[in-house]
C-alpha positions as CSV (number, residue, x, y, z in Angstrom):
1,X,71.9,90.4,129.4
2,X,73.4,89.9,126.1
3,X,76.7,88.0,125.9
4,X,80.0,88.9,124.3
5,X,80.6,88.7,120.8
6,X,83.6,87.8,118.9
7,X,84.1,87.4,114.9
8,X,87.4,86.4,112.9
9,X,87.5,86.7,109.3
10,X,89.7,86.5,106.5
11,X,89.7,89.5,103.8
12,X,91.2,89.3,100.4
13,X,93.0,92.0,98.9
14,X,94.4,92.9,95.3
15,X,98.2,92.1,95.0
16,X,100.2,94.6,96.4
17,X,97.7,96.4,98.7
18,X,97.5,94.7,101.9
19,X,99.2,97.4,103.7
20,X,97.1,99.6,102.3
21,X,94.0,98.4,103.6
22,X,95.5,97.4,107.0
23,X,96.3,101.3,107.4
24,X,93.0,101.8,106.4
25,X,91.2,99.7,108.7
26,X,93.4,100.2,111.5
27,X,93.0,103.9,111.2
28,X,89.1,103.7,111.2
29,X,88.6,101.3,114.0
30,X,89.7,103.3,116.8
31,X,87.4,104.2,119.8
32,X,84.5,102.0,118.8
33,X,82.2,101.8,121.7
34,X,81.8,98.5,123.0
35,X,85.0,97.4,121.6
36,X,87.1,95.1,123.6
37,X,89.8,93.9,121.1
38,X,90.4,94.5,117.3
39,X,93.5,93.0,115.8
40,X,94.4,92.9,112.2
41,X,97.2,90.1,111.1
42,X,99.1,89.6,108.1
43,X,98.4,85.7,106.7
44,X,101.9,84.2,106.7
45,X,101.2,82.0,103.9
46,X,98.8,84.7,101.4
47,X,100.4,87.8,100.8
48,X,96.8,89.1,99.5
49,X,94.9,88.1,102.7
50,X,94.3,89.4,106.3
51,X,92.8,88.0,109.3
52,X,90.5,90.4,111.4
53,X,90.2,89.3,115.1
54,X,86.9,91.1,116.8
55,X,86.2,91.0,120.7
56,X,82.8,93.0,121.5
57,X,80.9,93.4,124.8
58,X,77.8,92.4,122.6
59,X,76.6,91.7,119.4
60,X,74.5,94.7,119.0
61,X,78.1,96.9,119.8
62,X,79.5,95.3,116.6
63,X,76.4,95.9,114.6
64,X,76.5,99.6,115.5
65,X,79.9,100.0,115.2
66,X,79.1,99.4,111.1
67,X,77.6,102.8,111.2
68,X,80.3,104.8,112.8
69,X,81.6,107.5,110.3
70,X,85.2,106.5,111.1
71,X,84.6,102.8,110.4
72,X,82.5,104.0,107.1
73,X,85.6,106.1,106.1
74,X,87.8,103.1,106.4
75,X,85.7,100.8,104.3
76,X,85.3,103.2,101.7
77,X,88.9,103.9,101.8
78,X,89.7,100.4,101.5
79,X,86.8,98.6,99.4
80,X,88.8,99.4,96.0
81,X,91.2,96.9,97.1
82,X,89.4,94.4,98.6
83,X,88.6,91.2,96.2
84,X,86.6,89.1,98.5
85,X,86.1,87.4,101.8
86,X,87.2,83.8,103.1
87,X,86.6,82.1,106.3
88,X,84.0,84.1,108.6
89,X,83.5,82.6,112.1
90,X,81.2,83.9,115.1
91,X,82.7,83.3,118.3
92,X,81.6,83.7,122.0
93,X,84.5,84.9,123.9
94,X,85.9,83.6,126.8
95,X,88.3,86.2,128.9
96,X,90.9,85.2,131.3
97,X,89.7,86.9,134.4
């Protein structure tokens, strides 16, 4: 059986566009099959960065989510304001029982 999968990544955005990117990503990432948690956080020290923390039932669920129409639409809306990516870490989540 496939283990749970986690991903934590930093997204860099154009100056003054962080709110727009967050809104697009939140709108497009509802109801993703296999998703346990999807959290977007504003970087306190860098006003042009956000952090996305994801927990999935499996790595396959995460891969499949990238093909969902709602996710593709969110990426399309945000793409013009994304300037790059920083740290990206894959994790094996351990949840409290």
